[in-house]
Each structure stands twice: as C-alpha cells, then as structure tokens.
C-alpha positions as CSV (number, residue, x, y, z in Angstrom):
1,M,54.8,151.8,119.9
2,R,56.6,149.5,117.0
3,R,59.6,151.2,117.4
4,A,59.6,150.6,121.1
5,I,58.9,146.7,120.6
6,L,62.0,146.4,118.2
7,A,64.3,148.1,120.6
8,G,63.6,146.0,123.2
9,A,64.1,143.0,121.3
10,S,67.7,144.2,120.0
11,A,68.5,144.6,123.5
12,L,67.5,141.3,124.4
13,L,69.5,139.5,121.5
14,L,72.7,141.6,122.2
15,S,72.6,140.8,125.8
16,A,72.3,137.0,124.9
17,I,75.6,136.8,122.3
18,P,78.2,136.8,124.9
19,A,76.8,133.5,126.4
20,V,76.9,131.6,123.0
21,A,80.2,132.9,121.7
22,D,82.2,132.4,124.5
23,P,81.4,129.4,126.3
24,Q,83.6,128.4,129.5
25,P,86.3,126.1,128.2
26,S,86.4,123.0,130.1
27,G,89.4,122.6,132.7
28,S,89.9,126.2,133.2
29,S,88.3,128.0,136.1
30,E,89.8,131.3,135.6
31,L,88.1,132.3,132.4
32,H,84.6,134.2,133.0
33,R,81.8,134.2,130.7
34,G,82.3,136.8,127.8
35,A,86.0,137.1,128.6
36,V,88.9,137.0,126.1
37,A,91.1,134.3,126.6
38,S,95.1,134.7,125.9
39,P,97.0,132.0,123.8
40,R,98.6,130.6,127.1
41,D,95.5,130.0,128.9
42,I,94.2,127.7,126.2
43,T,95.1,124.1,126.6
44,A,95.8,122.3,123.2
45,P,93.7,119.1,122.1
46,A,95.8,115.8,123.4
47,E,97.8,114.4,120.6
48,T,97.0,110.6,119.5
49,D,100.0,107.9,119.5
50,R,99.6,107.7,115.8
51,E,100.2,111.2,115.3
52,K,103.3,111.4,117.6
53,V,104.7,108.6,115.5
54,D,104.1,110.7,112.3
55,L,105.4,113.3,113.2
56,A,108.8,111.5,114.9
57,S,109.2,109.9,111.5
58,A,108.9,113.2,109.5
59,A,111.3,114.9,111.9
60,T,113.9,112.0,111.5
61,A,113.5,111.9,107.7
62,A,114.2,115.5,107.4
63,Q,117.2,115.4,109.6
64,S,118.7,112.3,107.7
65,P,120.1,112.8,104.1
66,R,118.6,110.3,101.5
67,R,121.2,107.5,100.7
68,P,121.7,107.2,97.2
69,V,120.5,104.0,95.5
70,F,123.3,102.5,93.5
71,R,122.1,100.2,90.4
72,S,124.7,98.1,88.4
73,T,125.0,99.0,84.6
74,V,126.4,95.6,83.6
75,P,124.2,93.1,81.9
76,R,123.3,90.0,84.0
77,R,124.4,87.1,82.0
78,A,122.0,84.2,81.2
79,A,122.2,81.3,83.5
80,R,124.5,78.3,82.3
81,R,122.8,75.6,80.6
82,R,123.6,72.1,82.3
83,G,126.7,69.8,82.1
84,S,127.6,68.2,78.8
85,M,126.6,64.5,78.5
86,V,128.3,63.4,75.4
87,G,131.4,61.1,75.6
88,Y,133.0,61.5,71.9
89,I,131.8,64.6,70.4
90,D,133.2,67.5,71.6
91,D,131.0,69.4,74.5
92,A,129.9,73.0,74.0
93,I,130.8,74.4,77.4
94,V,133.3,77.0,77.8
95,Q,134.8,76.2,81.5
96,S,137.7,75.7,83.5
97,R,138.2,72.0,84.0
98,I,140.5,68.8,83.7
99,R,139.8,65.7,81.5
100,I,141.4,62.2,81.7
101,R,140.4,60.1,78.9
102,F,141.4,56.4,77.8
103,D,140.3,54.7,74.8
104,T,141.1,51.1,73.7
105,A,140.4,50.2,70.0
106,Y,140.8,47.3,68.0
107,H,141.2,46.3,64.4
108,N,142.2,49.4,62.5
109,T,142.9,47.8,59.0
110,V,144.3,51.1,57.3
111,P,146.1,53.0,59.8
112,D,147.9,55.4,57.3
113,R,144.8,56.5,55.7
114,A,145.1,60.3,54.8
115,E,147.8,60.4,57.5
116,F,144.9,60.8,60.0
117,F,146.1,58.2,62.5
118,Y,149.6,57.9,61.7
119,A,152.0,58.6,58.9
120,K,152.5,56.9,55.5
121,C,154.0,53.4,55.8
122,G,157.6,53.4,55.9
123,C,157.6,50.5,53.8
124,Y,157.5,52.7,50.6
125,R,161.4,53.4,51.4
126,D,162.0,49.7,50.9
127,L,160.4,49.2,47.4
128,P,162.8,49.2,44.6
129,R,163.8,52.6,43.2
130,S,162.1,51.7,39.9
131,N,159.0,51.5,41.6
132,A,157.0,54.4,41.1
133,A,155.4,54.4,44.5
134,F,159.2,54.3,46.0
135,D,159.6,57.2,48.5
136,P,162.8,57.7,50.3
137,D,161.0,60.0,52.9
138,A,158.1,58.0,53.6
139,P,158.2,58.5,57.5
140,G,155.9,56.1,59.0
141,P,156.6,52.6,60.7
142,R,158.4,50.0,59.0
143,P,159.1,47.2,58.0
144,G,155.9,46.1,56.7
145,A,152.4,47.7,55.9
146,A,150.2,47.0,59.1
147,S,147.0,45.8,58.0
148,D,145.2,45.3,61.4
149,V,146.6,47.2,64.4
150,N,145.2,47.4,68.0
151,F,145.8,50.5,70.0
152,Q,145.3,52.7,73.3
153,Q,145.6,56.1,74.0
154,L,145.4,58.2,77.1
155,Y,144.5,61.7,77.0
156,L,145.5,64.3,79.7
157,E,143.7,67.7,78.9
158,G,143.5,71.0,81.1
159,E,141.1,73.8,79.8
160,L,140.9,77.3,81.2
161,A,138.4,80.0,80.9
162,L,139.9,83.1,80.4
163,D,136.3,84.8,80.5
164,P,132.7,83.3,80.5
165,R,133.0,82.9,76.8
166,V,136.6,81.9,75.9
167,S,138.7,79.2,77.1
168,V,141.9,78.0,75.9
169,F,143.1,74.1,76.1
170,G,146.1,71.8,75.6
171,Q,146.4,68.0,75.7
172,V,149.1,65.6,75.8
173,P,148.0,62.1,74.2
174,I,149.9,58.6,75.0
175,R,149.8,56.0,72.7
176,W,150.3,52.2,72.7
177,L,150.3,50.2,69.5
178,Q,150.1,46.6,69.0
179,P,150.3,45.3,65.2
180,Q,148.5,42.2,64.4
181,A,148.8,41.8,61.0
182,F,151.0,42.8,57.8
183,V,150.3,43.0,54.0
184,P,152.2,40.1,52.4
185,G,155.5,41.1,50.6
186,T,155.8,44.5,52.4
187,G,157.9,43.2,55.1
188,A,158.2,41.2,58.3
189,G,156.5,43.8,60.5
190,F,157.4,46.4,63.4
191,P,157.0,45.3,66.9
192,N,154.8,47.2,69.4
193,Q,155.1,50.8,70.3
194,R,154.4,53.2,73.1
195,G,155.4,56.8,73.5
196,M,154.1,60.3,73.4
197,S,151.7,61.3,70.3
198,D,150.9,64.8,69.0
199,L,150.4,67.4,71.0
200,R,147.3,69.5,70.7
201,V,146.2,73.2,71.6
202,G,143.4,75.1,70.7
203,A,140.5,77.6,72.2
204,K,136.8,77.8,72.2
205,A,134.7,80.9,72.0
206,S,131.1,80.8,72.7
207,L,129.0,82.6,70.0
208,L,125.7,82.1,71.1
209,E,124.2,81.2,74.5
210,S,121.1,80.9,76.6
211,P,120.0,79.0,79.7
212,T,119.1,76.2,77.4
213,S,121.0,76.1,74.6
214,A,124.9,77.2,73.1
215,L,126.8,77.5,70.1
216,V,130.5,77.4,70.5
217,A,133.4,77.8,67.9
218,R,136.6,75.4,68.4
219,L,139.9,75.8,66.9
220,Q,142.4,72.9,67.4
221,A,146.2,72.7,66.3
222,Y,147.8,69.5,66.4
223,F,151.9,69.6,66.4
224,P,153.9,66.9,65.3
225,T,155.6,65.9,68.3
226,G,155.1,62.0,68.2
227,D,157.7,59.7,66.6
228,A,156.1,59.1,63.0
229,A,158.7,56.2,62.5
230,R,157.1,54.4,65.5
231,G,153.5,55.0,64.5
232,L,153.1,57.8,67.0
233,G,152.2,60.6,65.2
234,T,151.6,61.7,61.7
235,N,154.7,64.0,60.9
236,H,152.9,67.0,59.9
237,G,151.1,69.8,61.4
238,T,147.0,69.9,61.6
239,V,144.4,72.7,62.1
240,E,140.7,71.7,62.8
241,P,138.0,74.0,63.2
242,S,134.6,73.0,64.4
243,L,131.3,74.4,65.5
244,L,129.4,72.8,68.6
245,L,126.0,73.2,69.3
246,A,124.1,71.9,72.6
247,Q,120.4,72.4,72.8
248,D,118.3,71.2,76.1
249,L,114.9,69.8,74.6
250,S,113.0,69.6,77.6
251,P,114.4,69.2,81.5
252,V,115.8,65.9,81.1
253,I,116.5,65.4,77.1
254,A,119.2,67.1,75.5
255,I,121.1,66.9,72.1
256,E,124.6,67.9,71.4
257,S,126.2,67.9,67.7
258,Q,129.4,69.0,66.1
259,L,130.7,69.8,62.4
260,G,134.1,70.2,61.6
261,V,136.9,69.6,59.3
262,W,140.6,68.3,59.9
263,L,143.0,70.1,57.7
264,P,146.5,68.9,57.4
265,V,149.5,71.3,56.9
266,G,152.0,69.8,54.5
267,G,152.1,65.7,54.6
268,S,153.9,62.9,52.7
269,E,154.4,62.7,48.9
270,P,151.5,60.8,47.1
271,V,151.5,57.5,45.8
272,P,152.8,57.4,43.2
273,T,155.0,60.3,44.0
274,S,154.7,61.6,40.7
275,A,151.2,62.2,41.3
276,S,149.6,65.4,42.1
277,G,148.3,66.2,45.8
278,R,149.4,64.6,49.1
279,F,149.4,61.3,50.8
280,A,147.6,63.5,53.7
281,W,144.4,65.3,52.7
282,R,141.4,66.8,54.6
283,V,138.6,65.1,56.4
284,F,135.2,66.3,57.2
285,Y,133.4,65.2,60.5
286,Y,129.9,65.4,61.8
287,G,128.5,64.2,65.1
288,V,125.1,64.1,66.9
289,G,124.2,62.8,70.3
290,P,120.9,62.9,72.4
291,S,121.1,62.0,76.0
292,V,118.4,61.4,78.6
293,T,118.4,62.1,82.3
294,V,117.0,59.0,83.9
295,Y,118.4,60.0,87.6
296,Q,118.7,63.7,89.1
297,T,119.1,64.9,92.5
298,D,120.7,68.4,93.6
299,R,124.2,66.7,93.6
300,V,123.7,63.7,91.3
301,R,122.6,63.0,87.7
302,F,122.7,59.9,85.5
303,A,122.4,60.2,81.9
304,P,122.6,57.5,78.7
305,V,123.9,58.9,75.6
306,V,124.0,57.6,71.8
307,E,126.1,59.3,69.6
308,L,126.5,58.9,65.6
309,V,129.8,60.2,64.5
310,G,131.0,60.1,60.8
311,W,133.9,61.0,58.8
312,R,134.3,61.5,55.1
313,V,138.0,61.5,53.6
314,Q,138.0,64.0,50.6
315,A,141.3,62.7,48.9
316,G,144.9,61.6,49.8
317,N,146.3,57.9,50.1
318,Q,146.4,54.7,52.2
319,S,148.5,51.6,52.0
320,A,145.9,49.2,51.0
321,E,144.9,47.3,48.0
322,V,143.2,50.6,46.7
323,T,145.8,53.6,47.4
324,D,143.4,56.3,46.7
325,A,141.3,57.2,50.0
326,A,139.0,59.8,47.9
327,G,135.5,59.3,48.9
328,T,135.9,57.1,52.0
329,N,132.8,57.3,54.4
330,I,133.2,55.9,58.0
331,V,130.3,56.1,60.5
332,N,130.5,54.8,64.0
333,L,127.7,54.5,66.6
334,K,128.5,54.9,70.3
335,F,126.7,54.1,73.3
336,G,127.5,55.3,77.0
337,A,126.4,56.9,80.0
338,R,127.5,59.8,82.3
339,L,127.4,59.9,86.0
340,T,127.9,63.3,87.2
341,I,128.3,64.0,90.9
342,D,128.8,67.5,91.9
343,R,131.4,69.2,90.0
344,G,133.2,65.5,88.9
345,S,131.9,63.2,86.2
346,V,132.5,59.7,85.1
347,Y,131.7,58.5,81.2
348,V,131.7,54.9,80.1
349,G,131.0,53.9,76.3
350,Y,131.3,51.8,73.7
351,G,131.5,52.2,70.0
352,R,131.0,50.3,66.8
353,A,131.7,50.8,63.1
354,L,128.9,50.7,61.0
355,T,130.6,50.9,57.6
356,D,133.3,48.7,56.1
357,A,135.6,51.1,56.2
358,T,136.8,52.0,59.9
359,W,139.3,53.7,61.9
360,Y,138.8,50.7,64.2
361,D,135.9,48.2,64.5
362,D,135.4,48.4,68.3
363,V,136.4,51.1,70.8
364,L,136.0,51.3,74.5
365,R,136.1,54.7,76.2
366,L,136.6,55.9,80.0
367,E,136.7,59.2,80.9
368,Y,137.0,61.2,84.1
369,R,135.9,65.2,84.1
370,Y,136.1,67.7,86.9
371,A,135.0,71.4,86.5
372,F,136.3,74.2,88.5
C-alpha cells in the first residue's frame, strides 16, 4: 500500500516537470511546451543605447593604433623678472636692445684724477725740464690745467642676446667739453672740444636667475679711441669687471645694485715722474637703487627710483693742489623716474655730489631704451 502511494506521487511529479522547466517564450508561437528550442529560434534580449555606444567605442579603439605622447625633455626656464628701473647703475637684464643716453654735467674740478675721465694734463709738457714733474709725454689737453669743466656725453649702445643668459654689447660715446677755469700759472687754457670718446665693448652673463631676482656678471673693455690731447679720452685701455644684482622685494618694490672695479691698462707717468706707480690707477665703485612702481597697467609702468653711487680711488695722481689721488672717496645721490610703455622706456634723472671730491657737482641724464 505504501509503495503504491509513493509510486503515484512520483509519477505525478514527473508529469509536472516539463511544464515548469520549459515555459513558452514570449513572441514565439512555434515552440511547444516541453520542446527543445534551437539557437536560431531564440530571440536575444534587446540592447540598450548605452551598451551600443560602449561596444562601438571599444571596436574603434581596438582598430585604431594609439598615438604616442611626446614629452619635452628640455627644462622649462623660469619666467623673466620685470624690466630694470635704474638709470645710473647698470641693469641686470640680459636681452637684445638699443639704448640712447645723454648726460649734461657741471663743474668737474679735477678732470684728470687717476685718468678716469680724461688723460693726464698736457701742461706737464710745458714745465721746465728741471722740474721733477716735467713729462714730455703727458697726453692730455693743454695749455693750462683745467680746474672747472662742464661736459656733455651722448652714448649710443646696442646689446645682442646670444642666448637667454649671455649677451654682448658695444657703446659709442660722443663728448663735448667746455672748460670754465684753469689753475693759475699753468697756461692760458684750451678751448672747447668735441668728438668721439673711448669706445667700449663687453659681455654679460647671467649667473643666477629666478622670476624675482637676477645675478649677472658684466665685463667691459675701453679702447683709447678718443683724442686725449683734446680731453676726449684717457690714452690707455681699461678693463672693468662688475657684478649686478636685481631683486623684486614685492610686486611694486625692487632694488638693484652693482659692485665693480675700473682697471686701467698702462697709463701716464706719475707725479713726479721718478715716483713708482702710474698716474692712472684702479677705482672701485658701487651703487644701490630702490624703485617703487606707483602706476602700472598691462602696457604701461611708471616707477620713481633713488640711487646712491660711490667711487674710491685707490691710488694715482691728479692735477690739483694735492697731486696724490689715493684714498679719494666720491659719493653721488641720484633721483629719477622711468616710464615704460610696452618694449620701450624713457628715464629722466638728476644727480648731486654728496662729497667734496667730485666727478661733477650736478648731472642731468635722459635715456631712451628699447628691447627686442
């Protein structure tokens, strides 16, 4: 009896299985319950739009070769700091440019001091041969030892940047002299003079540079092309190395400075001629100039600047009451302003001597500068 019941239940279950396992697929009237469907009889589920796009993108990516990405191995150079504002200190900017500068200065009372401005006075040629200071080769202007000279100088300068850190430059100076007074007993005096002065060439090299600072080495050489007998040159060559430093302290405040030495090559005989040394001697110089930008737009910048510039004559001679020039200190204070418009700029400045010893009492400078 128990076996009969179990057999009947098993048969009932087996007859129900096909109906559960093979339901009629929707959309296919040809499939019968319990029949096995072939692959072509089965309709795949519809693809969504996103799936279609993903499949198309994958197919395109598989067929298209990947383009190589090239990256520059050249280090990017720091942005250049803004332009120089000073007018008397040499600027620590390496770039291609032209510059036209004009100075008018008054009351140079010892123009042949250490042969820095012009050559040893030619009046030593007119002394008696018995005089210990007699020098038949004294190359400077004569007759008379000038004790007060006004002068003007026009400088035409071009600078060419060979690369972002090195440049070369040349300068042609033209000079006008107007002697105002002479040492009594040295002669009637020489007339006004004008002409080309000593040519200058040099190079600049950036040692350190960042967007806010620059340290530049500068080397300048003077060639004795000016007529020394007319007070237009020194009659000797000169080498002048210097260091230039510029620092932006804030978006509107900057400070620029210079330290250098003027080294004459050769020079005239000393006074007296039997003494050791030369009439020309080295001169150390220095300068510092803060500036403040008071107006600035994308194209225009205006900044007043104050510069303190000094010189120390180490040795040498001069045609004055005291002929020894050693230890002479000269300090000037300069006031000016620079207006920059795009690549060009104009500077106007005035300088005044603060010491008794001077290269001039007063000087006025006008400058135009254009960078390429």
